[in-house]
CHARMM-style PDB file with segment names, atoms N, HN, CA, C and O in Angstrom:
ATOM      1  N   MET     1     -39.266  31.481   3.271  1.00  0.00      PROA
ATOM      2  CA  MET     1     -37.934  31.112   2.851  1.00  0.00      PROA
ATOM      3  C   MET     1     -38.013  29.744   2.167  1.00  0.00      PROA
ATOM      4  O   MET     1     -38.573  28.799   2.721  1.00  0.00      PROA
ATOM      5  N   SER     2     -37.452  29.647   0.968  1.00  0.00      PROA
ATOM      6  HN  SER     2     -36.997  30.415   0.517  1.00  0.00      PROA
ATOM      7  CA  SER     2     -37.504  28.367   0.266  1.00  0.00      PROA
ATOM      8  C   SER     2     -36.104  27.971  -0.174  1.00  0.00      PROA
ATOM      9  O   SER     2     -35.245  28.822  -0.402  1.00  0.00      PROA
ATOM     10  N   PHE     3     -35.893  26.691  -0.286  1.00  0.00      PROA
ATOM     11  HN  PHE     3     -36.591  25.999  -0.101  1.00  0.00      PROA
ATOM     12  CA  PHE     3     -34.601  26.171  -0.716  1.00  0.00      PROA
ATOM     13  C   PHE     3     -34.791  25.343  -1.975  1.00  0.00      PROA
ATOM     14  O   PHE     3     -35.780  24.622  -2.110  1.00  0.00      PROA
ATOM     15  N   ASP     4     -33.862  25.447  -2.878  1.00  0.00      PROA
ATOM     16  HN  ASP     4     -33.059  26.032  -2.769  1.00  0.00      PROA
ATOM     17  CA  ASP     4     -33.894  24.624  -4.084  1.00  0.00      PROA
ATOM     18  C   ASP     4     -33.032  23.393  -3.812  1.00  0.00      PROA
ATOM     19  O   ASP     4     -31.804  23.473  -3.832  1.00  0.00      PROA
ATOM     20  N   LEU     5     -33.671  22.268  -3.561  1.00  0.00      PROA
ATOM     21  HN  LEU     5     -34.669  22.203  -3.545  1.00  0.00      PROA
ATOM     22  CA  LEU     5     -32.938  21.064  -3.188  1.00  0.00      PROA
ATOM     23  C   LEU     5     -32.112  20.504  -4.340  1.00  0.00      PROA
ATOM     24  O   LEU     5     -31.118  19.813  -4.114  1.00  0.00      PROA
ATOM     25  N   GLN     6     -32.515  20.797  -5.569  1.00  0.00      PROA
ATOM     26  HN  GLN     6     -33.322  21.358  -5.753  1.00  0.00      PROA
ATOM     27  CA  GLN     6     -31.744  20.325  -6.726  1.00  0.00      PROA
ATOM     28  C   GLN     6     -30.330  20.908  -6.691  1.00  0.00      PROA
ATOM     29  O   GLN     6     -29.360  20.204  -6.972  1.00  0.00      PROA
ATOM     30  N   ASN     7     -30.215  22.184  -6.349  1.00  0.00      PROA
ATOM     31  HN  ASN     7     -31.003  22.756  -6.121  1.00  0.00      PROA
ATOM     32  CA  ASN     7     -28.894  22.818  -6.270  1.00  0.00      PROA
ATOM     33  C   ASN     7     -28.059  22.227  -5.139  1.00  0.00      PROA
ATOM     34  O   ASN     7     -26.843  22.094  -5.278  1.00  0.00      PROA
ATOM     35  N   VAL     8     -28.681  21.877  -4.041  1.00  0.00      PROA
ATOM     36  HN  VAL     8     -29.669  21.985  -3.929  1.00  0.00      PROA
ATOM     37  CA  VAL     8     -27.953  21.299  -2.915  1.00  0.00      PROA
ATOM     38  C   VAL     8     -27.339  19.963  -3.326  1.00  0.00      PROA
ATOM     39  O   VAL     8     -26.184  19.690  -3.000  1.00  0.00      PROA
ATOM     40  N   ARG     9     -28.097  19.130  -4.038  1.00  0.00      PROA
ATOM     41  HN  ARG     9     -29.035  19.353  -4.303  1.00  0.00      PROA
ATOM     42  CA  ARG     9     -27.556  17.847  -4.490  1.00  0.00      PROA
ATOM     43  C   ARG     9     -26.434  18.046  -5.503  1.00  0.00      PROA
ATOM     44  O   ARG     9     -25.460  17.294  -5.498  1.00  0.00      PROA
ATOM     45  N   ASP    10     -26.560  19.055  -6.377  1.00  0.00      PROA
ATOM     46  HN  ASP    10     -27.352  19.666  -6.382  1.00  0.00      PROA
ATOM     47  CA  ASP    10     -25.509  19.320  -7.362  1.00  0.00      PROA
ATOM     48  C   ASP    10     -24.209  19.726  -6.682  1.00  0.00      PROA
ATOM     49  O   ASP    10     -23.128  19.333  -7.120  1.00  0.00      PROA
ATOM     50  N   ILE    11     -24.309  20.498  -5.630  1.00  0.00      PROA
ATOM     51  HN  ILE    11     -25.187  20.817  -5.274  1.00  0.00      PROA
ATOM     52  CA  ILE    11     -23.110  20.921  -4.911  1.00  0.00      PROA
ATOM     53  C   ILE    11     -22.411  19.699  -4.311  1.00  0.00      PROA
ATOM     54  O   ILE    11     -21.187  19.587  -4.376  1.00  0.00      PROA
ATOM     55  N   GLY    12     -23.180  18.796  -3.735  1.00  0.00      PROA
ATOM     56  HN  GLY    12     -24.174  18.886  -3.682  1.00  0.00      PROA
ATOM     57  CA  GLY    12     -22.594  17.580  -3.176  1.00  0.00      PROA
ATOM     58  C   GLY    12     -21.916  16.743  -4.235  1.00  0.00      PROA
ATOM     59  O   GLY    12     -20.827  16.219  -4.000  1.00  0.00      PROA
ATOM     60  N   ALA    13     -22.530  16.603  -5.390  1.00  0.00      PROA
ATOM     61  HN  ALA    13     -23.415  17.029  -5.581  1.00  0.00      PROA
ATOM     62  CA  ALA    13     -21.939  15.824  -6.478  1.00  0.00      PROA
ATOM     63  C   ALA    13     -20.665  16.481  -6.985  1.00  0.00      PROA
ATOM     64  O   ALA    13     -19.693  15.798  -7.310  1.00  0.00      PROA
ATOM     65  N   THR    14     -20.672  17.797  -7.051  1.00  0.00      PROA
ATOM     66  HN  THR    14     -21.461  18.351  -6.786  1.00  0.00      PROA
ATOM     67  CA  THR    14     -19.481  18.514  -7.498  1.00  0.00      PROA
ATOM     68  C   THR    14     -18.330  18.276  -6.530  1.00  0.00      PROA
ATOM     69  O   THR    14     -17.197  18.054  -6.956  1.00  0.00      PROA
ATOM     70  N   ASN    15     -18.610  18.319  -5.239  1.00  0.00      PROA
ATOM     71  HN  ASN    15     -19.530  18.499  -4.892  1.00  0.00      PROA
ATOM     72  CA  ASN    15     -17.556  18.096  -4.254  1.00  0.00      PROA
ATOM     73  C   ASN    15     -16.997  16.682  -4.353  1.00  0.00      PROA
ATOM     74  O   ASN    15     -15.796  16.478  -4.178  1.00  0.00      PROA
ATOM     75  N   VAL    16     -17.853  15.711  -4.629  1.00  0.00      PROA
ATOM     76  HN  VAL    16     -18.829  15.877  -4.771  1.00  0.00      PROA
ATOM     77  CA  VAL    16     -17.384  14.335  -4.792  1.00  0.00      PROA
ATOM     78  C   VAL    16     -16.460  14.246  -6.000  1.00  0.00      PROA
ATOM     79  O   VAL    16     -15.409  13.608  -5.944  1.00  0.00      PROA
ATOM     80  N   ALA    17     -16.863  14.897  -7.101  1.00  0.00      PROA
ATOM     81  HN  ALA    17     -17.717  15.415  -7.146  1.00  0.00      PROA
ATOM     82  CA  ALA    17     -16.029  14.880  -8.309  1.00  0.00      PROA
ATOM     83  C   ALA    17     -14.697  15.578  -8.055  1.00  0.00      PROA
ATOM     84  O   ALA    17     -13.651  15.097  -8.490  1.00  0.00      PROA
ATOM     85  N   MET    18     -14.732  16.703  -7.357  1.00  0.00      PROA
ATOM     86  HN  MET    18     -15.583  17.093  -7.005  1.00  0.00      PROA
ATOM     87  CA  MET    18     -13.498  17.431  -7.070  1.00  0.00      PROA
ATOM     88  C   MET    18     -12.602  16.614  -6.132  1.00  0.00      PROA
ATOM     89  O   MET    18     -11.380  16.614  -6.281  1.00  0.00      PROA
ATOM     90  N   THR    19     -13.203  15.929  -5.183  1.00  0.00      PROA
ATOM     91  HN  THR    19     -14.196  15.928  -5.061  1.00  0.00      PROA
ATOM     92  CA  THR    19     -12.425  15.092  -4.267  1.00  0.00      PROA
ATOM     93  C   THR    19     -11.727  13.983  -5.036  1.00  0.00      PROA
ATOM     94  O   THR    19     -10.556  13.689  -4.792  1.00  0.00      PROA
ATOM     95  N   ARG    20     -12.453  13.364  -5.972  1.00  0.00      PROA
ATOM     96  HN  ARG    20     -13.404  13.602  -6.170  1.00  0.00      PROA
ATOM     97  CA  ARG    20     -11.867  12.284  -6.774  1.00  0.00      PROA
ATOM     98  C   ARG    20     -10.739  12.818  -7.657  1.00  0.00      PROA
ATOM     99  O   ARG    20      -9.684  12.194  -7.769  1.00  0.00      PROA
ATOM    100  N   GLN    21     -10.967  13.983  -8.285  1.00  0.00      PROA
ATOM    101  HN  GLN    21     -11.824  14.490  -8.194  1.00  0.00      PROA
ATOM    102  CA  GLN    21      -9.924  14.580  -9.124  1.00  0.00      PROA
ATOM    103  C   GLN    21      -8.693  14.912  -8.297  1.00  0.00      PROA
ATOM    104  O   GLN    21      -7.564  14.702  -8.741  1.00  0.00      PROA
ATOM    105  N   HSD    22      -8.910  15.429  -7.099  1.00  0.00      PROA
ATOM    106  HN  HSD    22      -9.827  15.600  -6.738  1.00  0.00      PROA
ATOM    107  CA  HSD    22      -7.787  15.779  -6.228  1.00  0.00      PROA
ATOM    108  C   HSD    22      -7.016  14.523  -5.814  1.00  0.00      PROA
ATOM    109  O   HSD    22      -5.786  14.535  -5.762  1.00  0.00      PROA
ATOM    110  N   ALA    23      -7.740  13.445  -5.521  1.00  0.00      PROA
ATOM    111  HN  ALA    23      -8.739  13.435  -5.563  1.00  0.00      PROA
ATOM    112  CA  ALA    23      -7.080  12.189  -5.153  1.00  0.00      PROA
ATOM    113  C   ALA    23      -6.244  11.661  -6.317  1.00  0.00      PROA
ATOM    114  O   ALA    23      -5.132  11.176  -6.113  1.00  0.00      PROA
ATOM    115  N   ILE    24      -6.777  11.753  -7.537  1.00  0.00      PROA
ATOM    116  HN  ILE    24      -7.681  12.147  -7.703  1.00  0.00      PROA
ATOM    117  CA  ILE    24      -6.027  11.312  -8.718  1.00  0.00      PROA
ATOM    118  C   ILE    24      -4.786  12.176  -8.897  1.00  0.00      PROA
ATOM    119  O   ILE    24      -3.707  11.662  -9.193  1.00  0.00      PROA
ATOM    120  N   PHE    25      -4.934  13.494  -8.719  1.00  0.00      PROA
ATOM    121  HN  PHE    25      -5.810  13.911  -8.480  1.00  0.00      PROA
ATOM    122  CA  PHE    25      -3.802  14.411  -8.842  1.00  0.00      PROA
ATOM    123  C   PHE    25      -2.727  14.095  -7.807  1.00  0.00      PROA
ATOM    124  O   PHE    25      -1.540  14.068  -8.131  1.00  0.00      PROA
ATOM    125  N   MET    26      -3.139  13.855  -6.560  1.00  0.00      PROA
ATOM    126  HN  MET    26      -4.104  13.877  -6.296  1.00  0.00      PROA
ATOM    127  CA  MET    26      -2.170  13.568  -5.499  1.00  0.00      PROA
ATOM    128  C   MET    26      -1.442  12.251  -5.765  1.00  0.00      PROA
ATOM    129  O   MET    26      -0.244  12.151  -5.502  1.00  0.00      PROA
ATOM    130  N   GLU    27      -2.141  11.244  -6.280  1.00  0.00      PROA
ATOM    131  HN  GLU    27      -3.114  11.326  -6.493  1.00  0.00      PROA
ATOM    132  CA  GLU    27      -1.506   9.962  -6.596  1.00  0.00      PROA
ATOM    133  C   GLU    27      -0.485  10.137  -7.714  1.00  0.00      PROA
ATOM    134  O   GLU    27       0.588   9.534  -7.681  1.00  0.00      PROA
ATOM    135  N   ALA    28      -0.820  10.964  -8.706  1.00  0.00      PROA
ATOM    136  HN  ALA    28      -1.691  11.454  -8.733  1.00  0.00      PROA
ATOM    137  CA  ALA    28       0.127  11.227  -9.798  1.00  0.00      PROA
ATOM    138  C   ALA    28       1.355  11.963  -9.274  1.00  0.00      PROA
ATOM    139  O   ALA    28       2.476  11.666  -9.684  1.00  0.00      PROA
ATOM    140  N   ALA    29       1.153  12.919  -8.373  1.00  0.00      PROA
ATOM    141  HN  ALA    29       0.242  13.160  -8.039  1.00  0.00      PROA
ATOM    142  CA  ALA    29       2.281  13.657  -7.801  1.00  0.00      PROA
ATOM    143  C   ALA    29       3.173  12.720  -6.993  1.00  0.00      PROA
ATOM    144  O   ALA    29       4.398  12.821  -7.066  1.00  0.00      PROA
ATOM    145  N   ARG    30       2.569  11.799  -6.214  1.00  0.00      PROA
ATOM    146  HN  ARG    30       1.574  11.717  -6.154  1.00  0.00      PROA
ATOM    147  CA  ARG    30       3.346  10.826  -5.445  1.00  0.00      PROA
ATOM    148  C   ARG    30       4.162   9.934  -6.363  1.00  0.00      PROA
ATOM    149  O   ARG    30       5.325   9.638  -6.093  1.00  0.00      PROA
ATOM    150  N   SER    31       3.541   9.516  -7.439  1.00  0.00      PROA
ATOM    151  HN  SER    31       2.596   9.757  -7.658  1.00  0.00      PROA
ATOM    152  CA  SER    31       4.225   8.652  -8.403  1.00  0.00      PROA
ATOM    153  C   SER    31       5.408   9.387  -9.032  1.00  0.00      PROA
ATOM    154  O   SER    31       6.482   8.812  -9.206  1.00  0.00      PROA
ATOM    155  N   ASP    32       5.204  10.665  -9.371  1.00  0.00      PROA
ATOM    156  HN  ASP    32       4.331  11.132  -9.229  1.00  0.00      PROA
ATOM    157  CA  ASP    32       6.294  11.463  -9.950  1.00  0.00      PROA
ATOM    158  C   ASP    32       7.452  11.596  -8.970  1.00  0.00      PROA
ATOM    159  O   ASP    32       8.615  11.520  -9.365  1.00  0.00      PROA
ATOM    160  N   ARG    33       7.136  11.795  -7.685  1.00  0.00      PROA
ATOM    161  HN  ARG    33       6.191  11.857  -7.364  1.00  0.00      PROA
ATOM    162  CA  ARG    33       8.205  11.913  -6.681  1.00  0.00      PROA
ATOM    163  C   ARG    33       8.973  10.607  -6.546  1.00  0.00      PROA
ATOM    164  O   ARG    33      10.192  10.621  -6.380  1.00  0.00      PROA
ATOM    165  N   LYS    34       8.270   9.473  -6.616  1.00  0.00      PROA
ATOM    166  HN  LYS    34       7.280   9.462  -6.751  1.00  0.00      PROA
ATOM    167  CA  LYS    34       8.946   8.176  -6.523  1.00  0.00      PROA
ATOM    168  C   LYS    34       9.883   7.966  -7.708  1.00  0.00      PROA
ATOM    169  O   LYS    34      10.994   7.460  -7.545  1.00  0.00      PROA
ATOM    170  N   VAL    35       9.432   8.357  -8.904  1.00  0.00      PROA
ATOM    171  HN  VAL    35       8.530   8.768  -9.036  1.00  0.00      PROA
ATOM    172  CA  VAL    35      10.272   8.212 -10.097  1.00  0.00      PROA
ATOM    173  C   VAL    35      11.499   9.099  -9.975  1.00  0.00      PROA
ATOM    174  O   VAL    35      12.609   8.667 -10.287  1.00  0.00      PROA
ATOM    175  N   THR    36      11.312  10.343  -9.521  1.00  0.00      PROA
ATOM    176  HN  THR    36      10.411  10.694  -9.268  1.00  0.00      PROA
ATOM    177  CA  THR    36      12.435  11.268  -9.356  1.00  0.00      PROA
ATOM    178  C   THR    36      13.420  10.732  -8.324  1.00  0.00      PROA
ATOM    179  O   THR    36      14.630  10.803  -8.534  1.00  0.00      PROA
ATOM    180  N   LYS    37      12.920  10.198  -7.211  1.00  0.00      PROA
ATOM    181  HN  LYS    37      11.936  10.140  -7.040  1.00  0.00      PROA
ATOM    182  CA  LYS    37      13.793   9.642  -6.174  1.00  0.00      PROA
ATOM    183  C   LYS    37      14.589   8.462  -6.724  1.00  0.00      PROA
ATOM    184  O   LYS    37      15.783   8.336  -6.453  1.00  0.00      PROA
ATOM    185  N   ALA    38      13.935   7.604  -7.488  1.00  0.00      PROA
ATOM    186  HN  ALA    38      12.965   7.706  -7.708  1.00  0.00      PROA
ATOM    187  CA  ALA    38      14.626   6.449  -8.075  1.00  0.00      PROA
ATOM    188  C   ALA    38      15.718   6.900  -9.035  1.00  0.00      PROA
ATOM    189  O   ALA    38      16.800   6.313  -9.069  1.00  0.00      PROA
ATOM    190  N   ARG    39      15.441   7.939  -9.813  1.00  0.00      PROA
ATOM    191  HN  ARG    39      14.562   8.416  -9.786  1.00  0.00      PROA
ATOM    192  CA  ARG    39      16.465   8.461 -10.734  1.00  0.00      PROA
ATOM    193  C   ARG    39      17.644   9.035  -9.966  1.00  0.00      PROA
ATOM    194  O   ARG    39      18.796   8.816 -10.341  1.00  0.00      PROA
ATOM    195  N   ASN    40      17.365   9.772  -8.889  1.00  0.00      PROA
ATOM    196  HN  ASN    40      16.430   9.950  -8.584  1.00  0.00      PROA
ATOM    197  CA  ASN    40      18.444  10.347  -8.084  1.00  0.00      PROA
ATOM    198  C   ASN    40      19.311   9.251  -7.475  1.00  0.00      PROA
ATOM    199  O   ASN    40      20.538   9.349  -7.481  1.00  0.00      PROA
ATOM    200  N   ILE    41      18.678   8.213  -6.952  1.00  0.00      PROA
ATOM    201  HN  ILE    41      17.681   8.133  -6.947  1.00  0.00      PROA
ATOM    202  CA  ILE    41      19.436   7.106  -6.358  1.00  0.00      PROA
ATOM    203  C   ILE    41      20.259   6.396  -7.419  1.00  0.00      PROA
ATOM    204  O   ILE    41      21.415   6.045  -7.181  1.00  0.00      PROA
ATOM    205  N   ALA    42      19.664   6.182  -8.601  1.00  0.00      PROA
ATOM    206  HN  ALA    42      18.725   6.467  -8.794  1.00  0.00      PROA
ATOM    207  CA  ALA    42      20.395   5.524  -9.687  1.00  0.00      PROA
ATOM    208  C   ALA    42      21.600   6.359 -10.111  1.00  0.00      PROA
ATOM    209  O   ALA    42      22.668   5.812 -10.387  1.00  0.00      PROA
ATOM    210  N   ASP    43      21.433   7.685 -10.165  1.00  0.00      PROA
ATOM    211  HN  ASP    43      20.566   8.129  -9.941  1.00  0.00      PROA
ATOM    212  CA  ASP    43      22.556   8.557 -10.520  1.00  0.00      PROA
ATOM    213  C   ASP    43      23.672   8.457  -9.485  1.00  0.00      PROA
ATOM    214  O   ASP    43      24.847   8.388  -9.846  1.00  0.00      PROA
ATOM    215  N   LEU    44      23.316   8.449  -8.205  1.00  0.00      PROA
ATOM    216  HN  LEU    44      22.362   8.506  -7.912  1.00  0.00      PROA
ATOM    217  CA  LEU    44      24.333   8.344  -7.158  1.00  0.00      PROA
ATOM    218  C   LEU    44      25.071   7.016  -7.236  1.00  0.00      PROA
ATOM    219  O   LEU    44      26.295   6.976  -7.120  1.00  0.00      PROA
ATOM    220  N   LEU    45      24.331   5.928  -7.433  1.00  0.00      PROA
ATOM    221  HN  LEU    45      23.336   5.960  -7.528  1.00  0.00      PROA
ATOM    222  CA  LEU    45      24.966   4.614  -7.517  1.00  0.00      PROA
ATOM    223  C   LEU    45      25.864   4.519  -8.742  1.00  0.00      PROA
ATOM    224  O   LEU    45      26.911   3.871  -8.701  1.00  0.00      PROA
ATOM    225  N   GLU    46      25.456   5.163  -9.830  1.00  0.00      PROA
ATOM    226  HN  GLU    46      24.606   5.688  -9.863  1.00  0.00      PROA
ATOM    227  CA  GLU    46      26.267   5.152 -11.051  1.00  0.00      PROA
ATOM    228  C   GLU    46      27.598   5.860 -10.823  1.00  0.00      PROA
ATOM    229  O   GLU    46      28.614   5.495 -11.414  1.00  0.00      PROA
ATOM    230  N   ARG    47      27.583   6.876  -9.959  1.00  0.00      PROA
ATOM    231  HN  ARG    47      26.758   7.172  -9.479  1.00  0.00      PROA
ATOM    232  CA  ARG    47      28.809   7.635  -9.679  1.00  0.00      PROA
ATOM    233  C   ARG    47      29.655   6.986  -8.595  1.00  0.00      PROA
ATOM    234  O   ARG    47      30.735   7.485  -8.281  1.00  0.00      PROA
ATOM    235  N   GLY    48      29.193   5.895  -8.022  1.00  0.00      PROA
ATOM    236  HN  GLY    48      28.315   5.490  -8.277  1.00  0.00      PROA
ATOM    237  CA  GLY    48      29.999   5.183  -7.042  1.00  0.00      PROA
ATOM    238  C   GLY    48      29.632   5.436  -5.601  1.00  0.00      PROA
ATOM    239  O   GLY    48      30.309   4.935  -4.703  1.00  0.00      PROA
ATOM    240  N   HSD    49      28.586   6.196  -5.348  1.00  0.00      PROA
ATOM    241  HN  HSD    49      28.036   6.603  -6.078  1.00  0.00      PROA
ATOM    242  CA  HSD    49      28.161   6.422  -3.969  1.00  0.00      PROA
ATOM    243  C   HSD    49      27.422   5.191  -3.480  1.00  0.00      PROA
ATOM    244  O   HSD    49      26.598   4.624  -4.197  1.00  0.00      PROA
ATOM    245  N   ARG    50      27.718   4.786  -2.268  1.00  0.00      PROA
ATOM    246  HN  ARG    50      28.388   5.247  -1.686  1.00  0.00      PROA
ATOM    247  CA  ARG    50      27.035   3.640  -1.668  1.00  0.00      PROA
ATOM    248  C   ARG    50      26.488   4.070  -0.311  1.00  0.00      PROA
ATOM    249  O   ARG    50      27.178   4.729   0.467  1.00  0.00      PROA
ATOM    250  N   SER    51      25.281   3.703  -0.044  1.00  0.00      PROA
ATOM    251  HN  SER    51      24.720   3.167  -0.676  1.00  0.00      PROA
ATOM    252  CA  SER    51      24.714   4.037   1.259  1.00  0.00      PROA
ATOM    253  C   SER    51      25.095   2.962   2.270  1.00  0.00      PROA
ATOM    254  O   SER    51      25.373   1.820   1.903  1.00  0.00      PROA
ATOM    255  N   SER    52      25.104   3.337   3.533  1.00  0.00      PROA
ATOM    256  HN  SER    52      24.878   4.264   3.831  1.00  0.00      PROA
ATOM    257  CA  SER    52      25.442   2.368   4.570  1.00  0.00      PROA
ATOM    258  C   SER    52      24.336   1.331   4.721  1.00  0.00      PROA
ATOM    259  O   SER    52      24.594   0.236   5.221  1.00  0.00      PROA
ATOM    260  N   LYS    53      23.120   1.643   4.306  1.00  0.00      PROA
ATOM    261  HN  LYS    53      22.910   2.533   3.901  1.00  0.00      PROA
ATOM    262  CA  LYS    53      22.013   0.691   4.398  1.00  0.00      PROA
ATOM    263  C   LYS    53      22.224  -0.491   3.464  1.00  0.00      PROA
ATOM    264  O   LYS    53      21.821  -1.611   3.779  1.00  0.00      PROA
ATOM    265  N   SER    54      22.848  -0.252   2.325  1.00  0.00      PROA
ATOM    266  HN  SER    54      23.175   0.658   2.069  1.00  0.00      PROA
ATOM    267  CA  SER    54      22.985  -1.331   1.342  1.00  0.00      PROA
ATOM    268  C   SER    54      24.273  -2.118   1.528  1.00  0.00      PROA
ATOM    269  O   SER    54      24.633  -2.911   0.658  1.00  0.00      PROA
ATOM    270  N   GLY    55      24.967  -1.923   2.622  1.00  0.00      PROA
ATOM    271  HN  GLY    55      24.675  -1.279   3.328  1.00  0.00      PROA
ATOM    272  CA  GLY    55      26.160  -2.706   2.898  1.00  0.00      PROA
ATOM    273  C   GLY    55      27.448  -2.025   2.476  1.00  0.00      PROA
ATOM    274  O   GLY    55      28.530  -2.567   2.697  1.00  0.00      PROA
ATOM    275  N   GLY    56      27.355  -0.854   1.878  1.00  0.00      PROA
ATOM    276  HN  GLY    56      26.475  -0.413   1.698  1.00  0.00      PROA
ATOM    277  CA  GLY    56      28.561  -0.121   1.511  1.00  0.00      PROA
ATOM    278  C   GLY    56      29.225   0.426   2.759  1.00  0.00      PROA
ATOM    279  O   GLY    56      28.554   1.016   3.606  1.00  0.00      PROA
ATOM    280  N   LEU    57      30.504   0.244   2.886  1.00  0.00      PROA
ATOM    281  HN  LEU    57      31.049  -0.235   2.199  1.00  0.00      PROA
ATOM    282  CA  LEU    57      31.205   0.696   4.086  1.00  0.00      PROA
ATOM    283  C   LEU    57      31.647   2.138   3.907  1.00  0.00      PROA
ATOM    284  O   LEU    57      32.246   2.494   2.892  1.00  0.00      PROA
ATOM    285  N   GLN    58      31.352   2.949   4.882  1.00  0.00      PROA
ATOM    286  HN  GLN    58      30.865   2.660   5.707  1.00  0.00      PROA
ATOM    287  CA  GLN    58      31.731   4.349   4.867  1.00  0.00      PROA
ATOM    288  C   GLN    58      32.826   4.542   5.910  1.00  0.00      PROA
ATOM    289  O   GLN    58      32.581   4.374   7.104  1.00  0.00      PROA
ATOM    290  N   GLY    59      34.016   4.890   5.472  1.00  0.00      PROA
ATOM    291  HN  GLY    59      34.215   5.026   4.502  1.00  0.00      PROA
ATOM    292  CA  GLY    59      35.085   5.129   6.426  1.00  0.00      PROA
ATOM    293  C   GLY    59      36.440   4.794   5.851  1.00  0.00      PROA
ATOM    294  O   GLY    59      36.553   4.177   4.791  1.00  0.00      PROA
ATOM    295  N   VAL    60      37.466   5.212   6.567  1.00  0.00      PROA
ATOM    296  HN  VAL    60      37.374   5.713   7.427  1.00  0.00      PROA
ATOM    297  CA  VAL    60      38.841   4.984   6.139  1.00  0.00      PROA
ATOM    298  C   VAL    60      39.604   4.400   7.322  1.00  0.00      PROA
ATOM    299  O   VAL    60      39.475   4.880   8.448  1.00  0.00      PROA
ATOM    300  N   VAL    61      40.389   3.377   7.066  1.00  0.00      PROA
ATOM    301  HN  VAL    61      40.494   2.988   6.151  1.00  0.00      PROA
ATOM    302  CA  VAL    61      41.223   2.786   8.107  1.00  0.00      PROA
ATOM    303  C   VAL    61      42.649   3.267   7.882  1.00  0.00      PROA
ATOM    304  O   VAL    61      43.207   3.108   6.796  1.00  0.00      PROA
ATOM    305  N   ILE    62      43.226   3.855   8.916  1.00  0.00      PROA
ATOM    306  HN  ILE    62      42.772   3.984   9.798  1.00  0.00      PROA
ATOM    307  CA  ILE    62      44.599   4.364   8.821  1.00  0.00      PROA
ATOM    308  C   ILE    62      45.444   3.626   9.857  1.00  0.00      PROA
ATOM    309  O   ILE    62      45.082   3.561  11.032  1.00  0.00      PROA
ATOM    310  N   ASP    63      46.569   3.073   9.415  1.00  0.00      PROA
ATOM    311  HN  ASP    63      46.863   3.125   8.461  1.00  0.00      PROA
ATOM    312  CA  ASP    63      47.460   2.351  10.310  1.00  0.00      PROA
ATOM    313  C   ASP    63      48.649   3.262  10.608  1.00  0.00      PROA
ATOM    314  O   ASP    63      49.464   3.539   9.728  1.00  0.00      PROA
ATOM    315  N   LEU    64      48.739   3.719  11.837  1.00  0.00      PROA
ATOM    316  HN  LEU    64      48.077   3.495  12.552  1.00  0.00      PROA
ATOM    317  CA  LEU    64      49.830   4.608  12.236  1.00  0.00      PROA
ATOM    318  C   LEU    64      50.764   3.869  13.187  1.00  0.00      PROA
ATOM    319  O   LEU    64      50.320   3.231  14.141  1.00  0.00      PROA
ATOM    320  N   LYS    65      52.054   3.966  12.915  1.00  0.00      PROA
ATOM    321  HN  LYS    65      52.414   4.485  12.140  1.00  0.00      PROA
ATOM    322  CA  LYS    65      53.046   3.384  13.820  1.00  0.00      PROA
ATOM    323  C   LYS    65      53.843   4.523  14.431  1.00  0.00      PROA
ATOM    324  O   LYS    65      54.371   5.385  13.728  1.00  0.00      PROA
ATOM    325  N   ALA    66      53.917   4.508  15.736  1.00  0.00      PROA
ATOM    326  HN  ALA    66      53.488   3.808  16.307  1.00  0.00      PROA
ATOM    327  CA  ALA    66      54.612   5.591  16.419  1.00  0.00      PROA
ATOM    328  C   ALA    66      56.091   5.327  16.529  1.00  0.00      PROA
ATOM    329  OT1 ALA    66      56.825   6.146  17.081  1.00  0.00      PROA
TER     330      ALA     66
END
């Protein structure tokens, strides 16, 4: 039984290249999601929505006299 060690090293190098490509792809996908989230938040703020985290008050005060 014989093994071709050259092929074994090539497989390892290919996996390293694929791992790097996958990492680059995942970083690009994360960046795209951040841009989309920022656009969604900007659209909401443009329409007047305010989150409670940013100090916008959510609620209505009603004064009732019996």
